[in-house]
mmCIF file of the N, C-alpha and C atoms, coordinates in Angstrom:
data_MODEL
# 
_entry.id   MODEL 
# 
loop_
_atom_site.group_PDB 
_atom_site.id 
_atom_site.type_symbol 
_atom_site.label_atom_id 
_atom_site.label_alt_id 
_atom_site.label_comp_id 
_atom_site.label_asym_id 
_atom_site.label_entity_id 
_atom_site.label_seq_id 
_atom_site.pdbx_PDB_ins_code 
_atom_site.Cartn_x 
_atom_site.Cartn_y 
_atom_site.Cartn_z 
_atom_site.occupancy 
_atom_site.B_iso_or_equiv 
_atom_site.pdbx_formal_charge 
_atom_site.auth_seq_id 
_atom_site.auth_comp_id 
_atom_site.auth_asym_id 
_atom_site.auth_atom_id 
_atom_site.pdbx_PDB_model_num 
ATOM 1   N N  . MET A 1 1  ? 154.414 164.478 280.336 1.00 0.00 ? 1  MET A N  1 
ATOM 2   C CA . MET A 1 1  ? 153.065 164.892 280.613 1.00 0.00 ? 1  MET A CA 1 
ATOM 3   C C  . MET A 1 1  ? 152.299 163.729 281.239 1.00 0.00 ? 1  MET A C  1 
ATOM 4   N N  . GLU A 1 2  ? 151.504 164.019 282.252 1.00 0.00 ? 2  GLU A N  1 
ATOM 5   C CA . GLU A 1 2  ? 150.752 162.967 282.933 1.00 0.00 ? 2  GLU A CA 1 
ATOM 6   C C  . GLU A 1 2  ? 149.549 162.537 282.121 1.00 0.00 ? 2  GLU A C  1 
ATOM 7   N N  . GLU A 1 3  ? 149.267 161.251 282.194 1.00 0.00 ? 3  GLU A N  1 
ATOM 8   C CA . GLU A 1 3  ? 148.082 160.746 281.528 1.00 0.00 ? 3  GLU A CA 1 
ATOM 9   C C  . GLU A 1 3  ? 146.911 160.775 282.491 1.00 0.00 ? 3  GLU A C  1 
ATOM 10  N N  . GLY A 1 4  ? 145.720 160.836 281.960 1.00 0.00 ? 4  GLY A N  1 
ATOM 11  C CA . GLY A 1 4  ? 144.521 160.850 282.792 1.00 0.00 ? 4  GLY A CA 1 
ATOM 12  C C  . GLY A 1 4  ? 144.165 162.263 283.191 1.00 0.00 ? 4  GLY A C  1 
ATOM 13  N N  . SER A 1 5  ? 142.962 162.415 283.681 1.00 0.00 ? 5  SER A N  1 
ATOM 14  C CA . SER A 1 5  ? 142.520 163.743 284.081 1.00 0.00 ? 5  SER A CA 1 
ATOM 15  C C  . SER A 1 5  ? 142.351 163.799 285.584 1.00 0.00 ? 5  SER A C  1 
ATOM 16  N N  . HIS A 1 6  ? 142.736 164.907 286.156 1.00 0.00 ? 6  HIS A N  1 
ATOM 17  C CA . HIS A 1 6  ? 142.579 165.122 287.592 1.00 0.00 ? 6  HIS A CA 1 
ATOM 18  C C  . HIS A 1 6  ? 141.570 166.241 287.776 1.00 0.00 ? 6  HIS A C  1 
ATOM 19  N N  . THR A 1 7  ? 140.670 166.082 288.720 1.00 0.00 ? 7  THR A N  1 
ATOM 20  C CA . THR A 1 7  ? 139.600 167.062 288.884 1.00 0.00 ? 7  THR A CA 1 
ATOM 21  C C  . THR A 1 7  ? 139.779 167.865 290.161 1.00 0.00 ? 7  THR A C  1 
ATOM 22  N N  . GLY A 1 8  ? 140.808 168.673 290.211 1.00 0.00 ? 8  GLY A N  1 
ATOM 23  C CA . GLY A 1 8  ? 140.973 169.588 291.330 1.00 0.00 ? 8  GLY A CA 1 
ATOM 24  C C  . GLY A 1 8  ? 141.464 168.946 292.602 1.00 0.00 ? 8  GLY A C  1 
ATOM 25  N N  . SER A 1 9  ? 140.649 168.957 293.644 1.00 0.00 ? 9  SER A N  1 
ATOM 26  C CA . SER A 1 9  ? 141.081 168.577 294.991 1.00 0.00 ? 9  SER A CA 1 
ATOM 27  C C  . SER A 1 9  ? 141.152 167.083 295.226 1.00 0.00 ? 9  SER A C  1 
ATOM 28  N N  . GLY A 1 10 ? 140.948 166.249 294.238 1.00 0.00 ? 10 GLY A N  1 
ATOM 29  C CA . GLY A 1 10 ? 141.038 164.807 294.418 1.00 0.00 ? 10 GLY A CA 1 
ATOM 30  C C  . GLY A 1 10 ? 139.763 164.189 294.959 1.00 0.00 ? 10 GLY A C  1 
ATOM 31  N N  . ALA A 1 11 ? 138.661 164.891 294.859 1.00 0.00 ? 11 ALA A N  1 
ATOM 32  C CA . ALA A 1 11 ? 137.398 164.387 295.386 1.00 0.00 ? 11 ALA A CA 1 
ATOM 33  C C  . ALA A 1 11 ? 136.927 163.148 294.644 1.00 0.00 ? 11 ALA A C  1 
ATOM 34  N N  . SER A 1 12 ? 137.416 162.948 293.447 1.00 0.00 ? 12 SER A N  1 
ATOM 35  C CA . SER A 1 12 ? 136.959 161.799 292.666 1.00 0.00 ? 12 SER A CA 1 
ATOM 36  C C  . SER A 1 12 ? 137.965 160.650 292.689 1.00 0.00 ? 12 SER A C  1 
ATOM 37  N N  . ARG A 1 13 ? 138.777 160.566 293.733 1.00 0.00 ? 13 ARG A N  1 
ATOM 38  C CA . ARG A 1 13 ? 139.728 159.462 293.836 1.00 0.00 ? 13 ARG A CA 1 
ATOM 39  C C  . ARG A 1 13 ? 138.978 158.138 293.919 1.00 0.00 ? 13 ARG A C  1 
ATOM 40  N N  . ARG A 1 14 ? 139.525 157.158 293.287 1.00 0.00 ? 14 ARG A N  1 
ATOM 41  C CA . ARG A 1 14 ? 138.896 155.842 293.297 1.00 0.00 ? 14 ARG A CA 1 
ATOM 42  C C  . ARG A 1 14 ? 139.091 155.169 294.642 1.00 0.00 ? 14 ARG A C  1 
ATOM 43  N N  . ASN A 1 15 ? 138.155 154.307 295.011 1.00 0.00 ? 15 ASN A N  1 
ATOM 44  C CA . ASN A 1 15 ? 138.259 153.546 296.254 1.00 0.00 ? 15 ASN A CA 1 
ATOM 45  C C  . ASN A 1 15 ? 139.568 152.759 296.316 1.00 0.00 ? 15 ASN A C  1 
ATOM 46  N N  . GLU A 1 16 ? 139.992 152.220 295.178 1.00 0.00 ? 16 GLU A N  1 
ATOM 47  C CA . GLU A 1 16 ? 141.214 151.423 295.147 1.00 0.00 ? 16 GLU A CA 1 
ATOM 48  C C  . GLU A 1 16 ? 142.435 152.259 295.514 1.00 0.00 ? 16 GLU A C  1 
ATOM 49  N N  . ASP A 1 17 ? 142.485 153.499 295.034 1.00 0.00 ? 17 ASP A N  1 
ATOM 50  C CA . ASP A 1 17 ? 143.610 154.378 295.340 1.00 0.00 ? 17 ASP A CA 1 
ATOM 51  C C  . ASP A 1 17 ? 143.635 154.758 296.812 1.00 0.00 ? 17 ASP A C  1 
ATOM 52  N N  . ILE A 1 18 ? 142.471 155.038 297.354 1.00 0.00 ? 18 ILE A N  1 
ATOM 53  C CA . ILE A 1 18 ? 142.371 155.399 298.769 1.00 0.00 ? 18 ILE A CA 1 
ATOM 54  C C  . ILE A 1 18 ? 142.750 154.204 299.641 1.00 0.00 ? 18 ILE A C  1 
ATOM 55  N N  . ALA A 1 19 ? 142.280 153.021 299.285 1.00 0.00 ? 19 ALA A N  1 
ATOM 56  C CA . ALA A 1 19 ? 142.599 151.815 300.046 1.00 0.00 ? 19 ALA A CA 1 
ATOM 57  C C  . ALA A 1 19 ? 144.097 151.515 299.990 1.00 0.00 ? 19 ALA A C  1 
ATOM 58  N N  . LEU A 1 20 ? 144.714 151.746 298.837 1.00 0.00 ? 20 LEU A N  1 
ATOM 59  C CA . LEU A 1 20 ? 146.148 151.512 298.704 1.00 0.00 ? 20 LEU A CA 1 
ATOM 60  C C  . LEU A 1 20 ? 146.936 152.463 299.605 1.00 0.00 ? 20 LEU A C  1 
ATOM 61  N N  . ASP A 1 21 ? 146.553 153.732 299.621 1.00 0.00 ? 21 ASP A N  1 
ATOM 62  C CA . ASP A 1 21 ? 147.217 154.691 300.497 1.00 0.00 ? 21 ASP A CA 1 
ATOM 63  C C  . ASP A 1 21 ? 147.034 154.317 301.965 1.00 0.00 ? 21 ASP A C  1 
ATOM 64  N N  . LEU A 1 22 ? 145.841 153.884 302.329 1.00 0.00 ? 22 LEU A N  1 
ATOM 65  C CA . LEU A 1 22 ? 145.567 153.468 303.699 1.00 0.00 ? 22 LEU A CA 1 
ATOM 66  C C  . LEU A 1 22 ? 146.400 152.243 304.066 1.00 0.00 ? 22 LEU A C  1 
ATOM 67  N N  . MET A 1 23 ? 146.481 151.283 303.151 1.00 0.00 ? 23 MET A N  1 
ATOM 68  C CA . MET A 1 23 ? 147.274 150.089 303.399 1.00 0.00 ? 23 MET A CA 1 
ATOM 69  C C  . MET A 1 23 ? 148.749 150.442 303.596 1.00 0.00 ? 23 MET A C  1 
ATOM 70  N N  . LYS A 1 24 ? 149.284 151.320 302.750 1.00 0.00 ? 24 LYS A N  1 
ATOM 71  C CA . LYS A 1 24 ? 150.682 151.739 302.879 1.00 0.00 ? 24 LYS A CA 1 
ATOM 72  C C  . LYS A 1 24 ? 150.920 152.401 304.225 1.00 0.00 ? 24 LYS A C  1 
ATOM 73  N N  . PHE A 1 25 ? 150.010 153.274 304.617 1.00 0.00 ? 25 PHE A N  1 
ATOM 74  C CA . PHE A 1 25 ? 150.154 153.969 305.896 1.00 0.00 ? 25 PHE A CA 1 
ATOM 75  C C  . PHE A 1 25 ? 150.184 152.978 307.059 1.00 0.00 ? 25 PHE A C  1 
ATOM 76  N N  . ILE A 1 26 ? 149.232 152.054 307.075 1.00 0.00 ? 26 ILE A N  1 
ATOM 77  C CA . ILE A 1 26 ? 149.158 151.079 308.168 1.00 0.00 ? 26 ILE A CA 1 
ATOM 78  C C  . ILE A 1 26 ? 150.396 150.184 308.171 1.00 0.00 ? 26 ILE A C  1 
ATOM 79  N N  . ALA A 1 27 ? 150.790 149.698 307.005 1.00 0.00 ? 27 ALA A N  1 
ATOM 80  C CA . ALA A 1 27 ? 151.934 148.791 306.924 1.00 0.00 ? 27 ALA A CA 1 
ATOM 81  C C  . ALA A 1 27 ? 153.222 149.477 307.356 1.00 0.00 ? 27 ALA A C  1 
ATOM 82  N N  . MET A 1 28 ? 153.403 150.732 306.958 1.00 0.00 ? 28 MET A N  1 
ATOM 83  C CA . MET A 1 28 ? 154.634 151.438 307.298 1.00 0.00 ? 28 MET A CA 1 
ATOM 84  C C  . MET A 1 28 ? 154.677 151.853 308.765 1.00 0.00 ? 28 MET A C  1 
ATOM 85  N N  . THR A 1 29 ? 153.573 152.266 309.324 1.00 0.00 ? 29 THR A N  1 
ATOM 86  C CA . THR A 1 29 ? 153.590 152.749 310.706 1.00 0.00 ? 29 THR A CA 1 
ATOM 87  C C  . THR A 1 29 ? 153.555 151.629 311.733 1.00 0.00 ? 29 THR A C  1 
ATOM 88  N N  . THR A 1 30 ? 153.004 150.474 311.366 1.00 0.00 ? 30 THR A N  1 
ATOM 89  C CA . THR A 1 30 ? 152.898 149.382 312.336 1.00 0.00 ? 30 THR A CA 1 
ATOM 90  C C  . THR A 1 30 ? 153.860 148.238 312.065 1.00 0.00 ? 30 THR A C  1 
ATOM 91  N N  . GLY A 1 31 ? 154.467 148.200 310.882 1.00 0.00 ? 31 GLY A N  1 
ATOM 92  C CA . GLY A 1 31 ? 155.325 147.077 310.529 1.00 0.00 ? 31 GLY A CA 1 
ATOM 93  C C  . GLY A 1 31 ? 154.522 145.831 310.217 1.00 0.00 ? 31 GLY A C  1 
ATOM 94  N N  . TYR A 1 32 ? 153.263 145.995 309.845 1.00 0.00 ? 32 TYR A N  1 
ATOM 95  C CA . TYR A 1 32 ? 152.359 144.875 309.592 1.00 0.00 ? 32 TYR A CA 1 
ATOM 96  C C  . TYR A 1 32 ? 152.940 143.928 308.554 1.00 0.00 ? 32 TYR A C  1 
ATOM 97  N N  . GLY A 1 33 ? 153.015 142.645 308.904 1.00 0.00 ? 33 GLY A N  1 
ATOM 98  C CA . GLY A 1 33 ? 153.446 141.627 307.962 1.00 0.00 ? 33 GLY A CA 1 
ATOM 99  C C  . GLY A 1 33 ? 154.940 141.519 307.761 1.00 0.00 ? 33 GLY A C  1 
ATOM 100 N N  . ARG A 1 34 ? 155.724 142.319 308.444 1.00 0.00 ? 34 ARG A N  1 
ATOM 101 C CA . ARG A 1 34 ? 157.183 142.264 308.271 1.00 0.00 ? 34 ARG A CA 1 
ATOM 102 C C  . ARG A 1 34 ? 157.726 140.942 308.776 1.00 0.00 ? 34 ARG A C  1 
ATOM 103 N N  . THR A 1 35 ? 158.925 140.631 308.327 1.00 0.00 ? 35 THR A N  1 
ATOM 104 C CA . THR A 1 35 ? 159.553 139.404 308.800 1.00 0.00 ? 35 THR A CA 1 
ATOM 105 C C  . THR A 1 35 ? 159.883 139.540 310.273 1.00 0.00 ? 35 THR A C  1 
ATOM 106 N N  . THR A 1 36 ? 159.904 138.429 310.961 1.00 0.00 ? 36 THR A N  1 
ATOM 107 C CA . THR A 1 36 ? 160.122 138.451 312.402 1.00 0.00 ? 36 THR A CA 1 
ATOM 108 C C  . THR A 1 36 ? 161.521 138.923 312.728 1.00 0.00 ? 36 THR A C  1 
ATOM 109 N N  . SER A 1 37 ? 161.629 139.658 313.827 1.00 0.00 ? 37 SER A N  1 
ATOM 110 C CA . SER A 1 37 ? 162.920 140.112 314.309 1.00 0.00 ? 37 SER A CA 1 
ATOM 111 C C  . SER A 1 37 ? 162.928 140.001 315.815 1.00 0.00 ? 37 SER A C  1 
ATOM 112 N N  . SER A 1 38 ? 164.094 140.068 316.395 1.00 0.00 ? 38 SER A N  1 
ATOM 113 C CA . SER A 1 38 ? 164.203 139.913 317.838 1.00 0.00 ? 38 SER A CA 1 
ATOM 114 C C  . SER A 1 38 ? 164.282 141.267 318.526 1.00 0.00 ? 38 SER A C  1 
ATOM 115 N N  . GLY A 1 39 ? 163.516 142.226 318.043 1.00 0.00 ? 39 GLY A N  1 
ATOM 116 C CA . GLY A 1 39 ? 163.535 143.556 318.629 1.00 0.00 ? 39 GLY A CA 1 
ATOM 117 C C  . GLY A 1 39 ? 162.581 143.681 319.792 1.00 0.00 ? 39 GLY A C  1 
ATOM 118 N N  . VAL A 1 40 ? 162.817 144.710 320.576 1.00 0.00 ? 40 VAL A N  1 
ATOM 119 C CA . VAL A 1 40 ? 161.954 144.999 321.713 1.00 0.00 ? 40 VAL A CA 1 
ATOM 120 C C  . VAL A 1 40 ? 160.807 145.875 321.227 1.00 0.00 ? 40 VAL A C  1 
ATOM 121 N N  . GLY A 1 41 ? 159.634 145.672 321.777 1.00 0.00 ? 41 GLY A N  1 
ATOM 122 C CA . GLY A 1 41 ? 158.500 146.510 321.407 1.00 0.00 ? 41 GLY A CA 1 
ATOM 123 C C  . GLY A 1 41 ? 157.333 145.684 320.943 1.00 0.00 ? 41 GLY A C  1 
ATOM 124 N N  . PHE A 1 42 ? 156.451 146.320 320.220 1.00 0.00 ? 42 PHE A N  1 
ATOM 125 C CA . PHE A 1 42 ? 155.230 145.663 319.768 1.00 0.00 ? 42 PHE A CA 1 
ATOM 126 C C  . PHE A 1 42 ? 155.565 144.547 318.793 1.00 0.00 ? 42 PHE A C  1 
ATOM 127 N N  . GLN A 1 43 ? 155.099 143.374 319.082 1.00 0.00 ? 43 GLN A N  1 
ATOM 128 C CA . GLN A 1 43 ? 155.277 142.216 318.204 1.00 0.00 ? 43 GLN A CA 1 
ATOM 129 C C  . GLN A 1 43 ? 153.898 141.698 317.837 1.00 0.00 ? 43 GLN A C  1 
ATOM 130 N N  . GLY A 1 44 ? 153.319 142.207 316.757 1.00 0.00 ? 44 GLY A N  1 
ATOM 131 C CA . GLY A 1 44 ? 151.981 141.809 316.349 1.00 0.00 ? 44 GLY A CA 1 
ATOM 132 C C  . GLY A 1 44 ? 151.934 140.385 315.839 1.00 0.00 ? 44 GLY A C  1 
ATOM 133 N N  . THR A 1 45 ? 150.734 139.901 315.635 1.00 0.00 ? 45 THR A N  1 
ATOM 134 C CA . THR A 1 45 ? 150.570 138.536 315.147 1.00 0.00 ? 45 THR A CA 1 
ATOM 135 C C  . THR A 1 45 ? 150.751 138.457 313.638 1.00 0.00 ? 45 THR A C  1 
ATOM 136 N N  . GLY A 1 46 ? 150.901 139.587 312.980 1.00 0.00 ? 46 GLY A N  1 
ATOM 137 C CA . GLY A 1 46 ? 151.020 139.596 311.527 1.00 0.00 ? 46 GLY A CA 1 
ATOM 138 C C  . GLY A 1 46 ? 152.436 139.515 311.032 1.00 0.00 ? 46 GLY A C  1 
ATOM 139 N N  . SER A 1 47 ? 153.303 138.755 311.688 1.00 0.00 ? 47 SER A N  1 
ATOM 140 C CA . SER A 1 47 ? 154.686 138.669 311.254 1.00 0.00 ? 47 SER A CA 1 
ATOM 141 C C  . SER A 1 47 ? 154.872 137.481 310.318 1.00 0.00 ? 47 SER A C  1 
ATOM 142 N N  . ALA A 1 48 ? 155.638 137.679 309.266 1.00 0.00 ? 48 ALA A N  1 
ATOM 143 C CA . ALA A 1 48 ? 155.831 136.652 308.248 1.00 0.00 ? 48 ALA A CA 1 
ATOM 144 C C  . ALA A 1 48 ? 157.272 136.176 308.244 1.00 0.00 ? 48 ALA A C  1 
ATOM 145 N N  . ALA A 1 49 ? 157.470 134.911 307.940 1.00 0.00 ? 49 ALA A N  1 
ATOM 146 C CA . ALA A 1 49 ? 158.806 134.337 307.898 1.00 0.00 ? 49 ALA A CA 1 
ATOM 147 C C  . ALA A 1 49 ? 159.400 134.381 306.491 1.00 0.00 ? 49 ALA A C  1 
ATOM 148 N N  . LYS A 1 50 ? 158.571 134.411 305.466 1.00 0.00 ? 50 LYS A N  1 
ATOM 149 C CA . LYS A 1 50 ? 159.041 134.388 304.082 1.00 0.00 ? 50 LYS A CA 1 
ATOM 150 C C  . LYS A 1 50 ? 158.450 135.571 303.322 1.00 0.00 ? 50 LYS A C  1 
ATOM 151 N N  . PRO A 1 51 ? 159.119 136.008 302.246 1.00 0.00 ? 51 PRO A N  1 
ATOM 152 C CA . PRO A 1 51 ? 158.576 137.115 301.438 1.00 0.00 ? 51 PRO A CA 1 
ATOM 153 C C  . PRO A 1 51 ? 157.176 136.826 300.900 1.00 0.00 ? 51 PRO A C  1 
ATOM 154 N N  . GLU A 1 52 ? 156.908 135.561 300.582 1.00 0.00 ? 52 GLU A N  1 
ATOM 155 C CA . GLU A 1 52 ? 155.583 135.208 300.068 1.00 0.00 ? 52 GLU A CA 1 
ATOM 156 C C  . GLU A 1 52 ? 154.517 135.432 301.134 1.00 0.00 ? 52 GLU A C  1 
ATOM 157 N N  . ASP A 1 53 ? 154.854 135.114 302.374 1.00 0.00 ? 53 ASP A N  1 
ATOM 158 C CA . ASP A 1 53 ? 153.922 135.335 303.477 1.00 0.00 ? 53 ASP A CA 1 
ATOM 159 C C  . ASP A 1 53 ? 153.685 136.822 303.691 1.00 0.00 ? 53 ASP A C  1 
ATOM 160 N N  . TYR A 1 54 ? 154.761 137.610 303.563 1.00 0.00 ? 54 TYR A N  1 
ATOM 161 C CA . TYR A 1 54 ? 154.654 139.059 303.708 1.00 0.00 ? 54 TYR A CA 1 
ATOM 162 C C  . TYR A 1 54 ? 153.710 139.622 302.643 1.00 0.00 ? 54 TYR A C  1 
ATOM 163 N N  . ALA A 1 55 ? 153.857 139.162 301.412 1.00 0.00 ? 55 ALA A N  1 
ATOM 164 C CA . ALA A 1 55 ? 152.983 139.608 300.325 1.00 0.00 ? 55 ALA A CA 1 
ATOM 165 C C  . ALA A 1 55 ? 151.538 139.217 300.596 1.00 0.00 ? 55 ALA A C  1 
ATOM 166 N N  . ASP A 1 56 ? 151.340 138.003 301.087 1.00 0.00 ? 56 ASP A N  1 
ATOM 167 C CA . ASP A 1 56 ? 149.979 137.553 301.418 1.00 0.00 ? 56 ASP A CA 1 
ATOM 168 C C  . ASP A 1 56 ? 149.356 138.434 302.503 1.00 0.00 ? 56 ASP A C  1 
ATOM 169 N N  . HIS A 1 57 ? 150.149 138.779 303.524 1.00 0.00 ? 57 HIS A N  1 
ATOM 170 C CA . HIS A 1 57 ? 149.641 139.647 304.586 1.00 0.00 ? 57 HIS A CA 1 
ATOM 171 C C  . HIS A 1 57 ? 149.263 141.030 304.046 1.00 0.00 ? 57 HIS A C  1 
ATOM 172 N N  . LEU A 1 58 ? 150.089 141.572 303.147 1.00 0.00 ? 58 LEU A N  1 
ATOM 173 C CA . LEU A 1 58 ? 149.783 142.884 302.581 1.00 0.00 ? 58 LEU A CA 1 
ATOM 174 C C  . LEU A 1 58 ? 148.524 142.838 301.712 1.00 0.00 ? 58 LEU A C  1 
ATOM 175 N N  . LEU A 1 59 ? 148.357 141.761 300.950 1.00 0.00 ? 59 LEU A N  1 
ATOM 176 C CA . LEU A 1 59 ? 147.146 141.629 300.133 1.00 0.00 ? 59 LEU A CA 1 
ATOM 177 C C  . LEU A 1 59 ? 145.907 141.504 301.010 1.00 0.00 ? 59 LEU A C  1 
ATOM 178 N N  . GLU A 1 60 ? 146.023 140.782 302.111 1.00 0.00 ? 60 GLU A N  1 
ATOM 179 C CA . GLU A 1 60 ? 144.916 140.653 303.052 1.00 0.00 ? 60 GLU A CA 1 
ATOM 180 C C  . GLU A 1 60 ? 144.574 142.023 303.661 1.00 0.00 ? 60 GLU A C  1 
ATOM 181 N N  . LEU A 1 61 ? 145.610 142.772 304.024 1.00 0.00 ? 61 LEU A N  1 
ATOM 182 C CA . LEU A 1 61 ? 145.403 144.106 304.585 1.00 0.00 ? 61 LEU A CA 1 
ATOM 183 C C  . LEU A 1 61 ? 144.752 145.028 303.561 1.00 0.00 ? 61 LEU A C  1 
ATOM 184 N N  . TYR A 1 62 ? 145.186 144.949 302.296 1.00 0.00 ? 62 TYR A N  1 
ATOM 185 C CA . TYR A 1 62 ? 144.583 145.764 301.240 1.00 0.00 ? 62 TYR A CA 1 
ATOM 186 C C  . TYR A 1 62 ? 143.099 145.454 301.095 1.00 0.00 ? 62 TYR A C  1 
ATOM 187 N N  . GLY A 1 63 ? 142.742 144.180 301.148 1.00 0.00 ? 63 GLY A N  1 
ATOM 188 C CA . GLY A 1 63 ? 141.332 143.792 301.054 1.00 0.00 ? 63 GLY A CA 1 
ATOM 189 C C  . GLY A 1 63 ? 140.514 144.378 302.192 1.00 0.00 ? 63 GLY A C  1 
ATOM 190 N N  . LYS A 1 64 ? 141.075 144.373 303.387 1.00 0.00 ? 64 LYS A N  1 
ATOM 191 C CA . LYS A 1 64 ? 140.379 144.962 304.540 1.00 0.00 ? 64 LYS A CA 1 
ATOM 192 C C  . LYS A 1 64 ? 140.226 146.470 304.364 1.00 0.00 ? 64 LYS A C  1 
ATOM 193 N N  . CYS A 1 65 ? 141.280 147.116 303.878 1.00 0.00 ? 65 CYS A N  1 
ATOM 194 C CA . CYS A 1 65 ? 141.223 148.566 303.655 1.00 0.00 ? 65 CYS A CA 1 
ATOM 195 C C  . CYS A 1 65 ? 140.200 148.911 302.581 1.00 0.00 ? 65 CYS A C  1 
ATOM 196 N N  . LEU A 1 66 ? 140.163 148.140 301.508 1.00 0.00 ? 66 LEU A N  1 
ATOM 197 C CA . LEU A 1 66 ? 139.215 148.374 300.421 1.00 0.00 ? 66 LEU A CA 1 
ATOM 198 C C  . LEU A 1 66 ? 137.787 148.215 300.931 1.00 0.00 ? 66 LEU A C  1 
ATOM 199 N N  . GLY A 1 67 ? 137.545 147.206 301.761 1.00 0.00 ? 67 GLY A N  1 
ATOM 200 C CA . GLY A 1 67 ? 136.218 147.026 302.344 1.00 0.00 ? 67 GLY A CA 1 
ATOM 201 C C  . GLY A 1 67 ? 135.827 148.176 303.242 1.00 0.00 ? 67 GLY A C  1 
ATOM 202 N N  . ALA A 1 68 ? 136.791 148.682 304.016 1.00 0.00 ? 68 ALA A N  1 
ATOM 203 C CA . ALA A 1 68 ? 136.517 149.797 304.909 1.00 0.00 ? 68 ALA A CA 1 
ATOM 204 C C  . ALA A 1 68 ? 136.211 151.070 304.132 1.00 0.00 ? 68 ALA A C  1 
ATOM 205 N N  . VAL A 1 69 ? 136.963 151.314 303.071 1.00 0.00 ? 69 VAL A N  1 
ATOM 206 C CA . VAL A 1 69 ? 136.721 152.512 302.258 1.00 0.00 ? 69 VAL A CA 1 
ATOM 207 C C  . VAL A 1 69 ? 135.375 152.418 301.560 1.00 0.00 ? 69 VAL A C  1 
ATOM 208 N N  . ALA A 1 70 ? 135.051 151.259 301.015 1.00 0.00 ? 70 ALA A N  1 
ATOM 209 C CA . ALA A 1 70 ? 133.769 151.079 300.312 1.00 0.00 ? 70 ALA A CA 1 
ATOM 210 C C  . ALA A 1 70 ? 132.590 151.235 301.274 1.00 0.00 ? 70 ALA A C  1 
ATOM 211 N N  . ALA A 1 71 ? 132.777 150.841 302.524 1.00 0.00 ? 71 ALA A N  1 
ATOM 212 C CA . ALA A 1 71 ? 131.691 150.935 303.511 1.00 0.00 ? 71 ALA A CA 1 
ATOM 213 C C  . ALA A 1 71 ? 131.420 152.367 303.937 1.00 0.00 ? 71 ALA A C  1 
ATOM 214 N N  . THR A 1 72 ? 132.404 153.246 303.783 1.00 0.00 ? 72 THR A N  1 
ATOM 215 C CA . THR A 1 72 ? 132.234 154.632 304.212 1.00 0.00 ? 72 THR A CA 1 
ATOM 216 C C  . THR A 1 72 ? 131.625 155.508 303.130 1.00 0.00 ? 72 THR A C  1 
ATOM 217 N N  . LYS A 1 73 ? 131.473 155.011 301.922 1.00 0.00 ? 73 LYS A N  1 
ATOM 218 C CA . LYS A 1 73 ? 130.945 155.853 300.831 1.00 0.00 ? 73 LYS A CA 1 
ATOM 219 C C  . LYS A 1 73 ? 129.492 155.581 300.579 1.00 0.00 ? 73 LYS A C  1 
# 
């Protein structure tokens, strides 16, 4: 059984949950913060050489997403 209460259509989702979903979407679709590779295509400036750098990039992205979600409410 799930803990917590859900109120129908999800209108009461917390900003943190929405920001996390947004961060996941951006990271997965753009490869944001991934380790560098020699592939052809978009090579953003957010490429990390170490797992710690990748984690730092994701935390930075989450902070930006949280700020964006909070600004829209």
